[in-house]
Backbone as CSV, one residue per row, in Angstrom:
resi,resn,N_x,N_y,N_z,CA_x,CA_y,CA_z,C_x,C_y,C_z
1,MET,0.831,-1.185,0.000,0.000,0.000,0.000,0.879,1.254,0.000
2,ARG,0.261,2.421,-0.042,1.034,3.644,-0.079,1.825,3.825,1.204
3,ASP,2.943,4.586,1.095,3.777,4.803,2.259,3.081,5.643,3.313
4,GLN,2.288,6.663,2.875,1.634,7.507,3.854,0.485,6.757,4.508
5,PRO,0.158,7.097,5.783,-0.946,6.421,6.459,-2.266,6.780,5.828
6,ASN,-3.280,5.981,6.163,-4.624,6.278,5.692,-5.070,7.623,6.239
7,PRO,-6.091,8.253,5.612,-6.611,9.488,6.147,-7.195,9.276,7.540
8,SER,-7.628,10.385,8.158,-8.201,10.314,9.489,-9.321,9.290,9.528
9,PRO,-9.628,8.762,10.718,-10.636,7.707,10.818,-11.928,8.066,10.096
10,THR,-12.508,7.060,9.461,-13.702,7.273,8.660,-14.881,7.662,9.539
11,ALA,-15.568,8.736,9.150,-16.782,9.125,9.867,-17.834,8.045,9.648
12,PRO,-18.622,7.716,10.675,-19.617,6.645,10.525,-20.512,6.840,9.307
13,ARG,-20.910,8.082,9.013,-21.817,8.313,7.896,-21.135,8.043,6.556
14,ASP,-19.810,8.160,6.519,-19.071,7.917,5.277,-18.863,6.436,4.997
15,ARG,-19.215,5.569,5.957,-18.995,4.139,5.738,-19.984,3.553,4.734
16,LEU,-21.132,4.179,4.589,-22.137,3.708,3.636,-21.905,4.354,2.285
17,ILE,-21.755,3.514,1.246,-21.665,4.003,-0.128,-22.922,3.543,-0.857
18,VAL,-23.701,4.497,-1.326,-24.942,4.183,-2.038,-24.638,4.030,-3.520
19,ALA,-24.989,2.879,-4.074,-24.730,2.605,-5.490,-25.810,3.243,-6.356
20,LEU,-25.395,4.184,-7.187,-26.329,4.871,-8.085,-26.493,4.053,-9.368
21,ASP,-27.101,2.900,-9.242,-27.310,2.026,-10.399,-28.587,2.445,-11.097
22,LEU,-28.486,3.578,-11.792,-29.632,4.228,-12.423,-29.307,4.535,-13.871
23,ASP,-30.328,4.968,-14.630,-30.188,5.093,-16.079,-29.718,6.449,-16.574
24,ASP,-29.775,7.481,-15.743,-29.347,8.791,-16.222,-29.015,9.700,-15.044
25,PRO,-28.213,10.750,-15.281,-27.809,11.645,-14.200,-28.982,12.323,-13.500
26,ALA,-30.049,12.632,-14.238,-31.195,13.295,-13.609,-31.815,12.407,-12.535
27,ALA,-31.955,11.119,-12.822,-32.497,10.187,-11.836,-31.571,10.081,-10.628
28,ALA,-30.253,10.120,-10.881,-29.290,10.057,-9.783,-29.404,11.294,-8.897
29,ARG,-29.502,12.454,-9.517,-29.642,13.689,-8.729,-30.912,13.645,-7.874
30,ALA,-31.987,13.162,-8.450,-33.253,13.102,-7.715,-33.143,12.171,-6.512
31,LEU,-32.472,11.024,-6.699,-32.297,10.083,-5.596,-31.428,10.692,-4.499
32,ILE,-30.353,11.339,-4.887,-29.460,11.967,-3.908,-30.210,13.014,-3.096
33,ASP,-31.061,13.780,-3.755,-31.850,14.787,-3.041,-32.817,14.130,-2.054
34,ARG,-33.392,12.980,-2.431,-34.314,12.281,-1.536,-33.584,11.720,-0.311
35,ILE,-32.378,11.250,-0.517,-31.606,10.688,0.588,-31.103,11.781,1.525
36,GLY,-30.783,12.935,0.972,-30.334,14.057,1.784,-29.076,13.745,2.565
37,ASP,-29.045,14.174,3.834,-27.829,14.013,4.620,-27.685,12.617,5.233
38,ALA,-28.533,11.681,4.831,-28.392,10.311,5.318,-27.249,9.569,4.629
39,ALA,-26.681,10.143,3.579,-25.536,9.531,2.900,-24.632,10.631,2.360
40,THR,-23.352,10.346,2.347,-22.368,11.308,1.852,-21.492,10.728,0.739
41,PHE,-21.686,9.437,0.437,-20.775,8.732,-0.458,-21.615,7.970,-1.480
42,TYR,-21.310,8.130,-2.764,-22.102,7.521,-3.827,-21.205,6.815,-4.838
43,LYS,-21.687,5.682,-5.317,-20.952,4.893,-6.325,-21.555,5.097,-7.704
44,ILE,-20.692,5.354,-8.665,-21.081,5.424,-10.069,-20.405,4.267,-10.787
45,GLY,-21.212,3.349,-11.315,-20.688,2.203,-12.043,-20.945,2.333,-13.531
46,TYR,-20.803,1.201,-14.245,-20.950,1.212,-15.701,-22.261,1.839,-16.155
47,ARG,-23.338,1.383,-15.561,-24.678,1.759,-16.041,-24.848,3.269,-16.103
48,LEU,-24.499,3.952,-15.030,-24.662,5.404,-14.999,-23.520,6.114,-15.717
49,ALA,-22.309,5.600,-15.587,-21.163,6.242,-16.240,-21.347,6.307,-17.743
50,TYR,-21.847,5.221,-18.341,-22.022,5.181,-19.789,-23.231,5.973,-20.259
51,ALA,-24.037,6.449,-19.313,-25.208,7.261,-19.651,-24.977,8.732,-19.301
52,GLY,-23.721,9.129,-19.212,-23.396,10.523,-18.919,-23.066,10.790,-17.468
53,GLY,-22.955,9.732,-16.670,-22.764,9.906,-15.244,-21.412,10.431,-14.822
54,LEU,-20.397,10.348,-15.674,-19.094,10.891,-15.285,-19.169,12.391,-15.026
55,SER,-20.119,13.053,-15.674,-20.281,14.492,-15.453,-20.728,14.804,-14.033
56,LEU,-21.285,13.801,-13.349,-21.727,13.997,-11.966,-20.564,14.078,-10.984
57,VAL,-19.414,13.520,-11.342,-18.323,13.429,-10.377,-17.905,14.804,-9.873
58,PRO,-17.493,15.754,-10.747,-17.123,17.076,-10.221,-18.296,17.805,-9.583
59,GLU,-19.494,17.555,-10.081,-20.685,18.191,-9.511,-20.905,17.755,-8.067
60,LEU,-20.834,16.458,-7.817,-21.039,15.953,-6.466,-19.880,16.340,-5.559
61,ALA,-18.666,16.310,-6.084,-17.509,16.715,-5.284,-17.634,18.171,-4.843
62,ALA,-18.162,19.015,-5.732,-18.351,20.420,-5.387,-19.386,20.607,-4.290
63,ARG,-20.289,19.630,-4.156,-21.312,19.672,-3.101,-20.810,19.062,-1.792
64,GLY,-19.558,18.641,-1.779,-18.995,18.052,-0.571,-19.278,16.571,-0.420
65,LEU,-19.783,15.938,-1.488,-20.063,14.508,-1.465,-18.875,13.743,-2.047
66,LYS,-18.749,12.482,-1.647,-17.669,11.640,-2.143,-18.200,10.710,-3.225
67,VAL,-17.329,10.389,-4.174,-17.722,9.545,-5.303,-16.765,8.369,-5.443
68,PHE,-17.363,7.207,-5.593,-16.646,5.960,-5.843,-16.909,5.595,-7.296
69,LEU,-15.890,5.727,-8.144,-16.012,5.335,-9.546,-15.693,3.851,-9.664
70,ASP,-16.727,3.057,-9.859,-16.559,1.610,-9.918,-16.510,1.180,-11.372
71,LEU,-15.371,1.413,-12.013,-15.230,1.146,-13.442,-14.444,-0.133,-13.725
72,LYS,-13.844,-0.704,-12.708,-13.159,-2.006,-12.829,-12.278,-2.065,-14.077
73,LEU,-11.362,-1.132,-14.176,-10.510,-1.053,-15.359,-9.604,-2.275,-15.470
74,HIS,-9.408,-2.729,-16.699,-8.476,-3.826,-16.958,-8.180,-3.828,-18.448
75,ASP,-6.919,-3.568,-18.796,-6.518,-3.493,-20.199,-4.997,-3.551,-20.229
76,ILE,-4.406,-3.274,-21.383,-2.953,-3.214,-21.430,-2.490,-2.068,-20.538
77,GLY,-1.271,-2.168,-20.048,-0.790,-1.226,-19.057,-0.916,0.236,-19.459
78,ASN,-0.503,0.587,-20.674,-0.540,1.981,-21.084,-1.966,2.524,-21.102
79,THR,-2.908,1.704,-21.559,-4.301,2.138,-21.607,-4.847,2.403,-20.212
80,VAL,-4.547,1.506,-19.274,-4.998,1.702,-17.898,-4.343,2.940,-17.293
81,GLU,-3.053,3.078,-17.494,-2.337,4.223,-16.918,-2.917,5.543,-17.395
82,GLU,-3.109,5.655,-18.705,-3.619,6.918,-19.249,-5.087,7.130,-18.869
83,GLY,-5.852,6.035,-18.789,-7.248,6.173,-18.379,-7.359,6.668,-16.951
84,VAL,-6.551,6.110,-16.048,-6.566,6.553,-14.655,-6.094,7.997,-14.550
85,ARG,-5.089,8.350,-15.328,-4.601,9.733,-15.311,-5.719,10.697,-15.702
86,ALA,-6.502,10.337,-16.714,-7.604,11.190,-17.141,-8.689,11.296,-16.076
87,LEU,-8.962,10.182,-15.393,-10.012,10.169,-14.380,-9.586,10.852,-13.088
88,SER,-8.291,10.919,-12.836,-7.805,11.407,-11.541,-8.131,12.873,-11.300
89,GLY,-8.448,13.614,-12.361,-8.747,15.031,-12.194,-10.216,15.346,-11.996
90,LEU,-11.074,14.325,-11.959,-12.511,14.577,-11.871,-12.984,14.901,-10.449
91,GLY,-12.230,14.455,-9.454,-12.634,14.706,-8.080,-13.185,13.500,-7.353
92,ALA,-13.085,12.309,-7.953,-13.552,11.096,-7.288,-12.623,10.734,-6.128
93,THR,-13.160,9.996,-5.173,-12.375,9.530,-4.027,-11.781,8.156,-4.291
94,PHE,-12.579,7.239,-4.849,-12.143,5.872,-5.138,-12.315,5.565,-6.620
95,LEU,-11.451,4.686,-7.127,-11.576,4.129,-8.480,-11.171,2.664,-8.412
96,THR,-11.973,1.785,-9.036,-11.622,0.367,-9.035,-10.919,-0.069,-10.316
97,VAL,-10.006,-1.020,-10.127,-9.391,-1.757,-11.236,-9.454,-3.232,-10.862
98,HIS,-9.357,-4.112,-11.848,-9.283,-5.534,-11.539,-7.893,-5.862,-10.992
99,ALA,-7.835,-6.833,-10.086,-6.619,-7.119,-9.330,-5.651,-8.005,-10.107
100,TYR,-5.237,-7.532,-11.258,-4.179,-8.190,-12.022,-2.925,-7.338,-11.872
101,PRO,-1.763,-7.943,-11.609,-0.572,-7.162,-11.269,-0.230,-6.055,-12.264
102,GLN,-0.205,-6.362,-13.555,0.140,-5.339,-14.539,-0.855,-4.187,-14.500
103,THR,-2.146,-4.523,-14.388,-3.182,-3.490,-14.334,-3.035,-2.621,-13.094
104,MET,-2.786,-3.240,-11.940,-2.658,-2.468,-10.700,-1.443,-1.554,-10.735
105,ARG,-0.327,-2.042,-11.227,0.864,-1.197,-11.289,0.633,-0.008,-12.220
106,ALA,-0.043,-0.245,-13.335,-0.334,0.837,-14.272,-1.257,1.868,-13.644
107,ALA,-2.248,1.403,-12.887,-3.182,2.322,-12.238,-2.467,3.206,-11.223
108,VAL,-1.541,2.631,-10.473,-0.787,3.419,-9.505,0.044,4.482,-10.216
109,ARG,0.639,4.130,-11.353,1.394,5.130,-12.106,0.467,6.243,-12.607
110,GLY,-0.701,5.859,-13.095,-1.639,6.844,-13.624,-2.193,7.753,-12.553
111,ARG,-2.398,7.229,-11.361,-2.887,8.034,-10.233,-1.899,9.124,-9.853
112,GLY,-0.612,8.804,-9.939,0.421,9.779,-9.650,0.310,10.341,-8.242
113,ALA,0.422,11.658,-8.144,0.385,12.330,-6.839,-1.009,12.804,-6.472
114,SER,-2.009,12.440,-7.260,-3.376,12.879,-6.969,-3.895,12.206,-5.705
115,ASP,-5.042,12.680,-5.217,-5.652,12.110,-4.013,-6.521,10.888,-4.313
116,LEU,-6.667,10.533,-5.581,-7.505,9.400,-5.957,-6.961,8.109,-5.354
117,LYS,-7.832,7.346,-4.723,-7.431,6.067,-4.144,-7.853,4.927,-5.073
118,ILE,-6.916,4.038,-5.342,-7.160,2.911,-6.226,-7.528,1.687,-5.391
119,LEU,-8.651,1.071,-5.752,-9.104,-0.144,-5.087,-9.018,-1.302,-6.078
120,ALA,-8.551,-2.436,-5.607,-8.424,-3.614,-6.460,-9.579,-4.578,-6.196
121,VAL,-10.279,-4.949,-7.258,-11.379,-5.910,-7.166,-10.787,-7.310,-7.246
122,THR,-10.968,-8.103,-6.210,-10.368,-9.439,-6.155,-11.229,-10.445,-6.918
123,VAL,-12.336,-10.870,-6.325,-13.284,-11.777,-6.987,-14.676,-11.199,-6.788
124,LEU,-15.428,-11.084,-7.867,-16.754,-10.485,-7.791,-17.634,-11.217,-6.782
125,THR,-18.432,-10.443,-6.041,-19.294,-11.066,-5.036,-20.465,-11.817,-5.662
126,SER,-20.639,-11.711,-6.968,-21.664,-12.512,-7.651,-21.130,-13.894,-8.032
127,TYR,-19.842,-14.151,-7.740,-19.226,-15.442,-8.054,-19.289,-16.369,-6.850
128,ASP,-19.583,-17.638,-7.109,-19.377,-18.673,-6.104,-18.300,-19.623,-6.632
129,GLU,-18.051,-20.719,-5.928,-16.965,-21.615,-6.334,-17.189,-22.190,-7.736
130,GLY,-18.440,-22.482,-8.071,-18.734,-23.002,-9.399,-18.418,-21.994,-10.485
131,ASP,-18.740,-20.724,-10.241,-18.431,-19.679,-11.225,-16.926,-19.526,-11.403
132,ALA,-16.185,-19.610,-10.302,-14.728,-19.479,-10.380,-14.127,-20.619,-11.193
133,ARG,-14.610,-21.843,-10.954,-14.098,-22.987,-11.730,-14.443,-22.835,-13.202
134,GLU,-15.656,-22.386,-13.488,-16.069,-22.201,-14.876,-15.195,-21.176,-15.587
135,SER,-14.663,-20.215,-14.817,-13.812,-19.173,-15.385,-12.355,-19.605,-15.500
136,GLY,-12.055,-20.822,-15.057,-10.708,-21.352,-15.230,-9.803,-21.225,-14.026
137,TYR,-10.359,-20.827,-12.877,-9.532,-20.690,-11.682,-9.540,-21.988,-10.885
138,ALA,-8.354,-22.501,-10.600,-8.249,-23.749,-9.858,-8.292,-23.512,-8.348
139,LEU,-7.875,-22.323,-7.906,-7.852,-22.035,-6.474,-9.259,-21.841,-5.928
140,PRO,-9.507,-22.237,-4.694,-10.760,-21.847,-4.043,-10.842,-20.321,-3.975
141,ILE,-12.047,-19.775,-3.929,-12.213,-18.318,-3.927,-11.428,-17.671,-2.791
142,SER,-11.467,-18.250,-1.600,-10.769,-17.633,-0.467,-9.272,-17.517,-0.726
143,ASP,-8.686,-18.546,-1.321,-7.253,-18.505,-1.632,-6.953,-17.519,-2.746
144,LEU,-7.827,-17.464,-3.741,-7.625,-16.539,-4.854,-7.704,-15.090,-4.366
145,VAL,-8.659,-14.804,-3.504,-8.782,-13.452,-2.952,-7.527,-13.079,-2.164
146,ALA,-7.058,-13.981,-1.310,-5.862,-13.700,-0.518,-4.642,-13.469,-1.406
147,HIS,-4.510,-14.274,-2.455,-3.387,-14.124,-3.387,-3.431,-12.765,-4.075
148,ARG,-4.601,-12.378,-4.524,-4.720,-11.095,-5.215,-4.556,-9.922,-4.245
149,ALA,-4.988,-10.078,-3.017,-4.785,-9.022,-2.021,-3.294,-8.819,-1.761
150,PHE,-2.541,-9.905,-1.696,-1.092,-9.809,-1.515,-0.462,-9.071,-2.692
151,GLN,-0.875,-9.417,-3.906,-0.329,-8.747,-5.086,-0.704,-7.259,-5.106
152,ALA,-1.903,-6.944,-4.618,-2.330,-5.547,-4.548,-1.453,-4.758,-3.588
153,ALA,-1.164,-5.355,-2.439,-0.300,-4.691,-1.469,1.086,-4.448,-2.061
154,GLU,1.587,-5.437,-2.783,2.893,-5.305,-3.431,2.893,-4.189,-4.470
155,ALA,1.753,-3.967,-5.132,1.665,-2.974,-6.202,1.430,-1.559,-5.684
156,GLY,1.145,-1.397,-4.399,0.903,-0.073,-3.850,-0.535,0.384,-3.930
157,ILE,-1.470,-0.576,-4.000,-2.896,-0.256,-4.083,-3.397,0.197,-2.703
158,ASP,-4.382,1.110,-2.709,-4.877,1.696,-1.459,-5.880,0.833,-0.720
159,GLY,-6.563,-0.049,-1.429,-7.589,-0.833,-0.763,-8.049,-1.996,-1.608
160,ILE,-8.865,-2.837,-0.999,-9.331,-4.070,-1.614,-10.852,-4.081,-1.641
161,VAL,-11.406,-4.541,-2.751,-12.839,-4.821,-2.840,-13.001,-6.331,-2.787
162,CYS,-13.733,-6.795,-1.788,-13.924,-8.234,-1.631,-15.225,-8.484,-0.891
163,SER,-15.625,-9.728,-0.841,-16.782,-10.111,-0.049,-16.458,-9.954,1.435
164,ALA,-17.486,-9.655,2.220,-17.283,-9.560,3.666,-16.771,-10.872,4.248
165,PHE,-17.087,-11.983,3.596,-16.636,-13.279,4.096,-15.119,-13.428,4.010
166,GLU,-14.483,-12.666,3.115,-13.026,-12.742,2.982,-12.306,-11.629,3.725
167,ALA,-13.043,-10.734,4.382,-12.445,-9.528,4.951,-11.373,-9.836,5.994
168,GLU,-11.645,-10.776,6.876,-10.677,-11.073,7.938,-9.372,-11.590,7.353
169,ALA,-9.468,-12.490,6.385,-8.255,-13.019,5.762,-7.519,-11.934,4.986
170,VAL,-8.268,-11.074,4.295,-7.644,-9.985,3.544,-6.919,-9.038,4.493
171,ARG,-7.536,-8.749,5.632,-6.907,-7.825,6.579,-5.562,-8.351,7.053
172,THR,-5.450,-9.647,7.259,-4.162,-10.203,7.693,-3.100,-10.050,6.607
173,VAL,-3.543,-9.983,5.350,-2.594,-9.837,4.241,-2.182,-8.384,4.054
174,VAL,-3.150,-7.476,4.060,-2.865,-6.076,3.688,-2.581,-5.187,4.887
175,GLY,-2.911,-5.627,6.089,-2.620,-4.833,7.271,-3.680,-3.785,7.578
176,PRO,-3.533,-3.094,8.704,-4.559,-2.157,9.165,-4.628,-0.861,8.372
177,GLY,-3.596,-0.540,7.600,-3.579,0.729,6.884,-4.294,0.720,5.558
178,SER,-4.814,-0.416,5.155,-5.495,-0.530,3.869,-7.007,-0.503,4.047
179,LEU,-7.697,0.028,3.043,-9.150,0.040,3.049,-9.707,-1.301,2.582
180,ILE,-10.825,-1.703,3.168,-11.576,-2.843,2.655,-12.997,-2.364,2.370
181,VAL,-13.399,-2.522,1.124,-14.707,-2.057,0.653,-15.485,-3.274,0.172
182,THR,-16.739,-3.387,0.619,-17.497,-4.598,0.359,-18.845,-4.322,-0.293
183,PRO,-19.044,-4.838,-1.508,-20.383,-4.849,-2.108,-21.139,-6.096,-1.641
184,GLY,-22.302,-6.329,-2.210,-23.048,-7.523,-1.838,-23.594,-7.435,-0.425
185,ILE,-23.849,-6.225,0.039,-24.399,-6.030,1.387,-25.914,-5.907,1.269
186,ARG,-26.604,-6.685,2.069,-28.066,-6.698,2.025,-28.627,-6.603,3.443
187,PRO,-29.444,-5.587,3.732,-30.109,-5.545,5.043,-30.935,-6.801,5.260
188,ALA,-31.114,-7.176,6.509,-31.897,-8.370,6.825,-33.268,-8.291,6.171
189,GLY,-33.658,-9.369,5.506,-34.956,-9.422,4.846,-34.940,-8.988,3.402
190,SER,-33.800,-8.426,2.920,-33.709,-8.001,1.524,-33.350,-9.182,0.633
191,ALA,-33.817,-9.138,-0.607,-33.480,-10.176,-1.575,-32.008,-10.083,-1.943
192,ALA,-31.350,-11.224,-2.104,-29.932,-11.230,-2.477,-29.717,-10.817,-3.909
193,GLY,-30.737,-10.985,-4.778,-30.574,-10.647,-6.193,-29.517,-11.522,-6.828
194,ASP,-28.587,-10.896,-7.578,-27.550,-11.678,-8.250,-26.284,-11.811,-7.411
195,GLN,-26.342,-11.378,-6.154,-25.200,-11.536,-5.262,-25.264,-12.903,-4.585
196,LYS,-24.089,-13.539,-4.418,-24.055,-14.885,-3.862,-23.308,-14.976,-2.531
197,ARG,-22.441,-14.010,-2.231,-21.690,-14.021,-0.989,-22.019,-12.727,-0.260
198,VAL,-23.104,-12.753,0.516,-23.643,-11.518,1.088,-23.631,-11.557,2.617
199,MET,-23.670,-10.353,3.211,-23.812,-10.171,4.646,-24.707,-8.966,4.879
200,THR,-25.197,-8.833,6.115,-25.939,-7.634,6.492,-24.940,-6.517,6.809
201,PRO,-25.388,-5.263,6.836,-24.478,-4.156,7.175,-23.819,-4.329,8.540
202,GLY,-24.595,-4.766,9.529,-24.024,-4.959,10.858,-22.961,-6.033,10.877
203,GLN,-23.217,-7.136,10.197,-22.225,-8.212,10.126,-20.951,-7.734,9.433
204,ALA,-21.119,-6.957,8.371,-19.955,-6.458,7.635,-19.115,-5.531,8.497
205,ARG,-19.770,-4.650,9.226,-19.013,-3.733,10.092,-18.309,-4.507,11.204
206,ALA,-18.988,-5.501,11.763,-18.374,-6.321,12.803,-17.150,-7.067,12.272
207,ALA,-17.152,-7.359,10.965,-16.025,-8.051,10.336,-14.874,-7.108,10.012
208,GLY,-15.027,-5.816,10.323,-13.941,-4.871,10.113,-13.936,-4.187,8.760
209,ILE,-15.058,-4.247,8.051,-15.154,-3.591,6.750,-15.152,-2.077,6.935
210,ASP,-14.387,-1.364,6.117,-14.341,0.100,6.205,-15.544,0.761,5.547
211,HIS,-15.934,0.263,4.373,-17.066,0.832,3.638,-17.928,-0.300,3.081
212,VAL,-19.250,-0.141,3.181,-20.163,-1.095,2.566,-20.882,-0.408,1.411
213,VAL,-21.111,-1.168,0.352,-21.801,-0.648,-0.833,-23.188,-1.274,-0.897
214,VAL,-24.200,-0.435,-0.926,-25.586,-0.904,-0.970,-26.294,-0.202,-2.121
215,GLY,-26.945,-1.002,-2.976,-27.647,-0.437,-4.117,-29.139,-0.587,-4.026
216,ARG,-29.651,-1.682,-4.612,-31.101,-1.844,-4.762,-31.919,-1.749,-3.486
217,PRO,-31.443,-2.251,-2.335,-32.259,-2.088,-1.135,-32.560,-0.623,-0.807
218,ILE,-31.673,0.289,-1.246,-31.918,1.721,-1.043,-32.588,2.336,-2.256
219,THR,-32.017,2.098,-3.445,-32.506,2.805,-4.631,-33.911,2.393,-5.027
220,ALA,-34.315,1.159,-4.694,-35.657,0.686,-5.048,-36.661,0.858,-3.915
221,ALA,-36.237,1.439,-2.795,-37.115,1.576,-1.638,-38.103,2.721,-1.822
222,ALA,-39.259,2.576,-1.197,-40.241,3.660,-1.215,-39.702,4.876,-0.483
223,ASP,-38.900,4.642,0.541,-38.284,5.735,1.306,-36.788,5.458,1.420
224,PRO,-36.002,5.824,0.399,-34.568,5.503,0.415,-33.820,6.147,1.572
225,ARG,-34.249,7.323,1.989,-33.596,7.986,3.116,-33.737,7.147,4.387
226,ALA,-34.929,6.637,4.634,-35.160,5.838,5.835,-34.329,4.567,5.823
227,VAL,-34.209,3.913,4.657,-33.402,2.697,4.560,-31.932,3.027,4.825
228,ALA,-31.439,4.123,4.241,-30.052,4.523,4.478,-29.809,4.794,5.956
229,GLN,-30.748,5.473,6.606,-30.598,5.758,8.032,-30.581,4.478,8.861
230,ALA,-31.420,3.509,8.489,-31.460,2.244,9.217,-30.143,1.483,9.064
231,ILE,-29.553,1.522,7.875,-28.270,0.856,7.648,-27.183,1.507,8.491
232,LEU,-27.176,2.848,8.526,-26.188,3.559,9.338,-26.331,3.196,10.810
233,ALA,-27.584,3.120,11.287,-27.809,2.776,12.684,-27.331,1.365,12.993
234,GLU,-27.557,0.432,12.057,-27.126,-0.947,12.261,-25.601,-1.025,12.332
235,MET,-24.912,-0.279,11.464,-23.451,-0.301,11.497,-22.911,0.410,12.739
236,ALA,-23.565,1.503,13.121,-23.113,2.250,14.290,-23.139,1.399,15.551
237,ALA,-24.062,0.469,15.605,-24.171,-0.412,16.772,-22.957,-1.308,16.913
238,GLN,-22.171,-1.442,15.825,-20.976,-2.302,15.852,-19.694,-1.493,16.055
239,GLU,-19.808,-0.176,16.165,-18.609,0.665,16.329,-17.998,0.473,17.704
């Protein structure tokens, strides 16, 4: 990981990252307004980014909100390096790349001296052991995640994206100074959807996760603000 220590301890409200898995920036703005001060951190992934959502990054940053660009970059080294360099000026807090050594090293070069933090995606939380075998991986998921976390630490990556089930093992690999960010978080009673390795927000926080990513349970709720507040309260109980 980077030589400098992590920033000051994460504020409890910043631990929740709301996934803006929506079709256009206008819908994202409307959702953010409905949530209000119940969330300060938002994720922009493929769906919104490809629909003009990158324009939201400087806009939200100017409002004092944090942005997680979940673009999972993976390409030849020069392409990744230049892509990260271009993105580093938008004002995002996090950017994801896939946890392949060449890709991670290129991303670190592209980030340069900017404040952008690079997170390495180990194994998607929609994968189970059968999916991993089908993709050609012989290692069990837990071993593959640990191996990639070690390579991420060697490459100077700021944090790891993994399932909450792997968080404890990842922490032993990357140490206390690295971020662990976990998607596939579902409040009790919520449908798992296409996620296969899931935990509740409280369980994730108890496992030492720094940030949890929650999408549909909030974005599809009749009262997204209330759901966000309930998630924050559940995590706060584990502080």
